[in-house]
ROSEPA-420930 format. One record per residue (C-alpha): residue in three letters; x, y, z. Coordinates in Angstrom, 1 decimal, always signed. Layout:
BEGIN
ALA | X | Y | Z;
...
# end
This chain:
BEGIN
MET | -16.5 | +54.2 | -47.1;
LYS | -17.2 | +55.9 | -43.9;
LYS | -20.8 | +55.1 | -43.7;
THR | -19.9 | +51.4 | -44.6;
LEU | -17.5 | +51.5 | -41.7;
ALA | -20.0 | +52.8 | -39.4;
PHE | -22.7 | +50.4 | -40.1;
LEU | -20.3 | +47.3 | -39.6;
VAL | -19.3 | +48.7 | -36.4;
VAL | -22.9 | +48.9 | -35.2;
VAL | -23.7 | +45.3 | -36.5;
VAL | -20.9 | +43.8 | -34.5;
MET | -21.9 | +45.8 | -31.4;
VAL | -25.5 | +44.8 | -31.8;
ALA | -24.2 | +41.1 | -32.1;
GLY | -22.0 | +41.5 | -29.0;
LEU | -25.1 | +42.8 | -27.2;
ILE | -27.5 | +39.9 | -28.4;
ALA | -24.7 | +37.3 | -27.2;
GLY | -24.3 | +38.8 | -24.1;
CYS | -28.1 | +38.8 | -23.4;
GLY | -28.3 | +35.2 | -24.1;
GLY | -30.1 | +35.7 | -27.2;
GLY | -27.9 | +33.5 | -29.2;
ALA | -27.3 | +29.6 | -29.1;
LYS | -26.4 | +28.5 | -25.8;
GLU | -22.7 | +27.8 | -25.1;
GLN | -21.8 | +24.1 | -24.8;
PRO | -20.0 | +23.0 | -21.6;
LYS | -16.4 | +22.5 | -22.2;
PRO | -15.3 | +18.9 | -22.0;
ALA | -13.3 | +18.1 | -18.8;
ALA | -9.7 | +18.0 | -19.5;
GLN | -8.1 | +14.7 | -20.1;
LYS | -6.2 | +13.4 | -17.1;
PHE | -3.9 | +10.3 | -18.0;
ILE | -3.4 | +8.5 | -14.6;
ASN | -0.9 | +5.8 | -14.3;
ILE | -1.3 | +3.3 | -11.3;
ALA | +1.8 | +1.2 | -10.4;
THR | +0.6 | -2.1 | -8.7;
GLY | +2.8 | -5.4 | -8.5;
GLY | +3.0 | -8.6 | -10.2;
THR | +0.2 | -10.0 | -12.0;
ALA | -0.2 | -12.8 | -9.6;
GLY | -0.3 | -10.7 | -6.5;
THR | -2.8 | -8.7 | -4.5;
TYR | -1.9 | -5.3 | -5.8;
PHE | -2.5 | -5.8 | -9.6;
PRO | -6.2 | -6.7 | -9.4;
LEU | -6.6 | -3.9 | -6.5;
GLY | -5.0 | -1.6 | -9.0;
GLY | -7.3 | -2.5 | -12.0;
ALA | -10.4 | -2.1 | -10.0;
MET | -9.2 | +1.5 | -8.9;
ALA | -8.6 | +2.4 | -12.4;
GLU | -12.1 | +1.1 | -13.6;
ILE | -13.4 | +3.0 | -10.5;
ILE | -11.7 | +6.3 | -11.5;
ASN | -12.7 | +6.1 | -15.2;
LYS | -16.1 | +5.7 | -14.3;
ASN | -16.4 | +8.5 | -11.6;
VAL | -13.8 | +11.3 | -12.2;
PRO | -14.6 | +13.5 | -15.1;
GLY | -12.0 | +13.5 | -17.8;
ALA | -9.7 | +10.8 | -16.0;
ASN | -8.1 | +8.0 | -18.2;
ALA | -6.6 | +5.7 | -15.5;
SER | -4.6 | +2.3 | -16.1;
ALA | -3.1 | +0.0 | -13.8;
GLN | +0.4 | -1.5 | -14.9;
SER | +2.4 | -4.3 | -13.3;
THR | +5.5 | -3.7 | -11.7;
GLY | +8.0 | -5.0 | -9.2;
ALA | +5.9 | -3.8 | -6.3;
SER | +6.8 | -1.3 | -3.5;
VAL | +10.4 | -0.4 | -3.8;
ALA | +10.2 | -0.3 | -7.7;
ASN | +7.2 | +1.7 | -7.3;
VAL | +8.9 | +4.3 | -5.2;
ASN | +11.3 | +4.8 | -7.9;
MET | +8.8 | +5.0 | -10.6;
LEU | +7.1 | +7.9 | -8.6;
LYS | +10.5 | +9.4 | -8.2;
ASP | +11.1 | +9.4 | -12.0;
GLY | +7.7 | +10.7 | -12.5;
LYS | +6.5 | +7.3 | -14.4;
VAL | +3.4 | +6.8 | -12.5;
ASP | +1.0 | +9.1 | -10.7;
LEU | -0.4 | +6.6 | -8.2;
ALA | +1.2 | +3.6 | -6.5;
LEU | +0.3 | +0.6 | -4.1;
ILE | +3.3 | +0.3 | -1.7;
GLN | +3.8 | -1.0 | +2.0;
ASN | +3.6 | +1.8 | +4.5;
ASP | +7.0 | +0.9 | +5.9;
ILE | +8.8 | +1.3 | +2.4;
ALA | +6.9 | +4.7 | +2.0;
TYR | +8.6 | +5.6 | +5.6;
TYR | +12.2 | +4.4 | +4.5;
ALA | +11.7 | +6.3 | +1.3;
VAL | +10.7 | +9.7 | +2.4;
ASN | +13.0 | +9.5 | +5.6;
GLY | +16.0 | +8.1 | +3.5;
THR | +16.4 | +5.0 | +5.8;
GLU | +17.1 | +1.3 | +4.8;
MET | +17.2 | +0.4 | +1.3;
PHE | +16.7 | +4.1 | +0.6;
LYS | +19.8 | +5.2 | +2.7;
ASP | +21.2 | +8.3 | +1.0;
LYS | +18.4 | +7.8 | -1.6;
LYS | +15.8 | +9.6 | -0.3;
VAL | +12.4 | +9.8 | -2.4;
ASP | +10.0 | +12.2 | -1.0;
ASN | +7.9 | +13.6 | -4.0;
PHE | +4.7 | +11.5 | -3.0;
LYS | +2.2 | +11.8 | -0.3;
GLY | -0.1 | +9.4 | +1.2;
ILE | -3.8 | +8.9 | +0.2;
ALA | -4.8 | +6.0 | +2.7;
THR | -3.6 | +2.8 | +4.1;
LEU | -5.6 | -0.2 | +2.8;
TYR | -5.2 | -3.6 | +4.7;
PRO | -2.6 | -5.3 | +6.6;
GLU | +0.2 | -7.3 | +5.7;
THR | +1.1 | -9.5 | +8.6;
ILE | +4.6 | -10.1 | +9.8;
GLN | +4.2 | -13.9 | +10.3;
ILE | +7.1 | -15.5 | +12.3;
VAL | +6.5 | -19.2 | +11.5;
ALA | +8.4 | -21.9 | +13.3;
LEU | +8.3 | -25.9 | +13.0;
GLU | +7.0 | -27.1 | +16.3;
LYS | +9.8 | -29.6 | +16.7;
ALA | +12.4 | -26.6 | +16.9;
GLY | +10.9 | -25.8 | +20.4;
ILE | +10.3 | -22.1 | +19.9;
LYS | +7.5 | -20.5 | +21.7;
SER | +8.7 | -16.9 | +22.0;
ILE | +10.9 | -14.5 | +20.3;
ALA | +13.6 | -15.1 | +22.9;
ASP | +13.9 | -18.6 | +21.9;
LEU | +15.1 | -17.8 | +18.5;
LYS | +18.8 | -17.3 | +20.0;
GLY | +20.9 | -20.1 | +18.5;
LYS | +18.4 | -20.8 | +15.8;
ARG | +18.4 | -20.9 | +12.0;
VAL | +16.1 | -17.9 | +11.1;
ALA | +15.2 | -16.9 | +7.6;
VAL | +14.9 | -13.0 | +7.7;
GLY | +13.8 | -12.4 | +4.4;
ALA | +16.1 | -11.7 | +1.2;
ARG | +19.1 | -9.1 | +1.9;
GLY | +17.8 | -5.6 | +1.9;
SER | +14.2 | -6.5 | +1.8;
GLY | +11.4 | -4.8 | +3.6;
THR | +10.9 | -8.4 | +5.3;
GLU | +14.5 | -8.2 | +6.4;
ALA | +14.0 | -4.8 | +7.9;
ASN | +10.7 | -6.1 | +9.8;
ALA | +12.6 | -9.0 | +11.3;
ARG | +15.8 | -6.8 | +12.2;
GLN | +13.6 | -4.5 | +13.9;
ILE | +11.2 | -7.0 | +15.9;
LEU | +14.6 | -9.0 | +17.0;
GLU | +16.1 | -5.8 | +18.4;
GLN | +12.9 | -4.9 | +20.3;
TYR | +13.7 | -8.1 | +22.1;
GLY | +17.5 | -7.3 | +22.4;
ILE | +18.5 | -9.8 | +19.8;
THR | +20.9 | -9.1 | +17.0;
TYR | +22.2 | -11.0 | +14.0;
ASN | +25.0 | -12.3 | +16.1;
ASP | +22.8 | -14.3 | +18.5;
ILE | +21.2 | -16.3 | +15.5;
LYS | +22.1 | -18.1 | +12.3;
VAL | +21.1 | -15.7 | +9.7;
GLN | +19.7 | -17.1 | +6.6;
TYR | +18.8 | -14.4 | +4.0;
LEU | +16.2 | -16.2 | +2.2;
SER | +13.3 | -15.0 | -0.1;
PHE | +9.5 | -15.8 | +0.8;
GLY | +9.6 | -18.9 | -1.4;
GLU | +13.0 | -20.0 | -0.5;
ALA | +12.3 | -19.8 | +3.4;
ALA | +9.3 | -21.7 | +2.8;
SER | +11.0 | -24.6 | +1.1;
GLY | +13.6 | -24.4 | +4.1;
LEU | +11.1 | -24.9 | +6.6;
LYS | +9.5 | -27.9 | +4.7;
ASP | +12.8 | -29.5 | +4.2;
GLY | +14.0 | -28.8 | +7.8;
ASN | +16.8 | -26.7 | +6.9;
VAL | +15.4 | -23.6 | +8.4;
ASP | +14.1 | -23.4 | +12.2;
VAL | +11.9 | -20.0 | +11.9;
ALA | +11.0 | -18.0 | +9.1;
PHE | +9.8 | -14.2 | +8.8;
VAL | +7.2 | -13.6 | +6.3;
THR | +5.5 | -10.4 | +5.4;
ALA | +2.2 | -11.2 | +3.7;
GLY | -1.5 | -10.9 | +4.3;
HIS | -2.9 | -13.8 | +6.2;
PRO | -3.7 | -16.5 | +5.5;
THR | -0.8 | -16.8 | +3.3;
ALA | -0.9 | -20.1 | +0.7;
ALA | +2.8 | -20.9 | +1.2;
ILE | +2.4 | -21.2 | +4.9;
GLN | -0.8 | -23.4 | +4.6;
ASP | +1.0 | -25.6 | +2.3;
ILE | +3.8 | -25.9 | +5.1;
ALA | +1.1 | -26.6 | +7.8;
VAL | -0.4 | -29.4 | +5.8;
GLN | +2.8 | -31.5 | +5.9;
ASN | +4.3 | -30.1 | +9.2;
LYS | +3.4 | -28.8 | +12.7;
ILE | +3.8 | -25.3 | +12.9;
VAL | +3.6 | -22.5 | +15.7;
LEU | +3.2 | -18.7 | +14.9;
VAL | +5.4 | -16.9 | +17.2;
PRO | +3.5 | -14.3 | +19.4;
ILE | +4.5 | -10.7 | +19.6;
GLU | +3.5 | -9.7 | +23.0;
ALA | +1.0 | -6.6 | +23.3;
ALA | +3.5 | -4.5 | +25.5;
GLN | +6.6 | -5.3 | +23.2;
ALA | +4.4 | -4.4 | +20.2;
ASP | +3.3 | -1.2 | +21.6;
SER | +7.1 | -0.3 | +22.3;
LEU | +8.0 | -1.2 | +18.7;
ILE | +5.0 | +0.9 | +17.2;
LYS | +6.4 | +4.0 | +19.4;
LYS | +9.9 | +3.8 | +17.4;
TYR | +8.4 | +2.4 | +14.1;
PRO | +5.0 | +4.2 | +13.6;
PHE | +4.3 | +2.3 | +10.4;
TYR | +3.6 | -1.0 | +12.6;
THR | +0.0 | -1.9 | +13.7;
LYS | -1.0 | -4.7 | +16.2;
VAL | -3.3 | -7.6 | +14.7;
LYS | -4.4 | -10.9 | +15.6;
ILE | -4.0 | -14.0 | +13.5;
PRO | -7.2 | -15.9 | +14.2;
ALA | -7.1 | -19.4 | +15.4;
ASN | -7.6 | -22.0 | +12.7;
THR | -5.9 | -19.7 | +9.9;
TYR | -3.5 | -22.6 | +9.6;
GLN | -4.1 | -26.3 | +10.1;
GLY | -3.2 | -27.3 | +13.6;
GLN | -3.2 | -23.8 | +14.9;
ALA | -5.6 | -24.0 | +18.0;
ALA | -4.8 | -20.4 | +19.4;
GLU | -4.9 | -16.9 | +17.9;
ALA | -1.6 | -15.2 | +17.7;
ASP | -0.6 | -11.6 | +18.5;
ALA | +1.4 | -10.0 | +15.8;
VAL | +2.2 | -6.9 | +14.2;
ALA | +1.5 | -5.8 | +10.5;
VAL | +2.6 | -3.1 | +8.0;
GLN | +0.1 | -1.8 | +5.9;
ALA | -0.6 | -2.0 | +2.1;
MET | -1.3 | +1.7 | +1.1;
LEU | -2.2 | +4.1 | -1.8;
VAL | +0.0 | +7.0 | -2.4;
VAL | -0.2 | +9.8 | -4.9;
ALA | +2.8 | +11.9 | -6.6;
ASP | +2.6 | +15.2 | -4.6;
LYS | +2.4 | +17.4 | -8.1;
MET | -1.2 | +16.0 | -8.8;
ASP | -3.8 | +18.9 | -7.9;
ALA | -5.7 | +18.5 | -4.6;
ASP | -9.2 | +18.6 | -6.5;
THR | -8.1 | +15.6 | -8.6;
VAL | -6.8 | +13.6 | -5.6;
TYR | -10.1 | +14.4 | -3.8;
ALA | -12.1 | +13.2 | -6.5;
ILE | -10.1 | +10.1 | -6.6;
THR | -10.2 | +9.1 | -3.2;
LYS | -14.1 | +9.7 | -3.1;
ALA | -14.5 | +7.8 | -5.9;
ILE | -12.6 | +4.8 | -4.5;
TYR | -14.3 | +4.8 | -1.1;
GLY | -17.5 | +5.5 | -2.6;
ASN | -17.1 | +2.0 | -4.4;
LEU | -15.5 | -0.4 | -2.1;
ASP | -17.9 | -3.2 | -3.4;
ARG | -16.0 | -2.9 | -6.7;
ILE | -12.6 | -3.2 | -4.7;
LYS | -13.9 | -6.4 | -2.7;
ALA | -14.9 | -8.0 | -5.7;
ALA | -11.6 | -7.5 | -7.1;
HIS | -9.8 | -9.2 | -4.2;
ALA | -10.5 | -10.9 | -0.7;
VAL | -8.4 | -8.3 | +1.0;
GLY | -10.9 | -5.5 | -0.3;
LYS | -13.3 | -6.6 | +2.9;
GLY | -10.7 | -5.0 | +5.1;
ILE | -10.4 | -1.7 | +3.4;
THR | -12.7 | +0.8 | +5.0;
LYS | -12.9 | +4.7 | +6.0;
ALA | -12.5 | +4.3 | +9.2;
THR | -9.3 | +2.4 | +9.0;
ALA | -7.8 | +4.4 | +6.2;
GLN | -5.3 | +6.4 | +8.5;
ASP | -4.2 | +3.3 | +10.8;
GLY | -0.5 | +2.9 | +10.3;
MET | -0.2 | +6.0 | +8.0;
SER | +3.6 | +6.6 | +7.8;
ILE | +3.8 | +9.6 | +5.6;
LYS | +2.2 | +13.2 | +5.3;
LEU | -1.1 | +13.0 | +3.6;
HIS | -1.9 | +14.7 | +0.3;
ALA | -4.3 | +17.7 | +0.9;
GLY | -6.9 | +16.3 | -1.4;
ALA | -7.0 | +13.1 | +0.5;
GLU | -7.1 | +15.0 | +3.9;
LYS | -9.9 | +16.9 | +2.7;
PHE | -12.0 | +14.0 | +2.1;
PHE | -11.1 | +12.5 | +5.2;
LYS | -11.9 | +15.2 | +7.4;
GLU | -15.6 | +15.2 | +5.8;
LYS | -18.6 | +13.8 | +8.1;
# end
């Protein structure tokens, strides 16, 4: 019995030495751990949904083990709440909404959500201040006493309107406030029931194009000095110019400010994965451009314009690379 036991011990030791010396079959590499990545976008008819779909496709092709999918949602505010509840891993949101969430202001007053970080800003969503020419409005100062559609109550657009008016020393007491959604404001302008409307959207905006076909419109400018002061107070704004002829009858370019559509990530995601996702997206921008026209404005060089929250460490590593 002792001889048998000793023999078995020797066999096991020799087998271990052979394996250790590489004499046995080569070990197969372990498959990458599966990573399920949910991307919150917006409505299926909007811009966020096709962009999110393209991002999911890029991630699946370029990040080992990734299983990403884009889902239609109620957009920015809804996406923040989905991040808060751990229902999604990545989300497309406006940078001002992100700022409000992490700082507990505006629609997130006393409801701070700060369990997410920034990856990149993507493209501008311009605050377009659209007036009917017959209203005689040429500057923000002319809005006093006018019927002004400021956006739906509690919306991001309404916050934009209030902040811009405040910059010019105008309060809601100085205007005839109309809390109207984007669609309602467009109808109000066409019907002559609204003098001027704040619209936060990428330009050109189809609804404004439609108004301009039937009515002479004016894009009310925000002068550079006022824009600089506004940005100093609210760092999520950036300066943009709306080119001449963006809309029918618009002969001159208009100075404006914009918020930025941005990509954010749950802060629990590890830095290596966020780095790989960021690198994959910015290495395949042609696919993003093919998904939607706004993709042409997405570049590595502008990825921190208007960044309103802290960057995730994985994204920060990527953007620091030459």
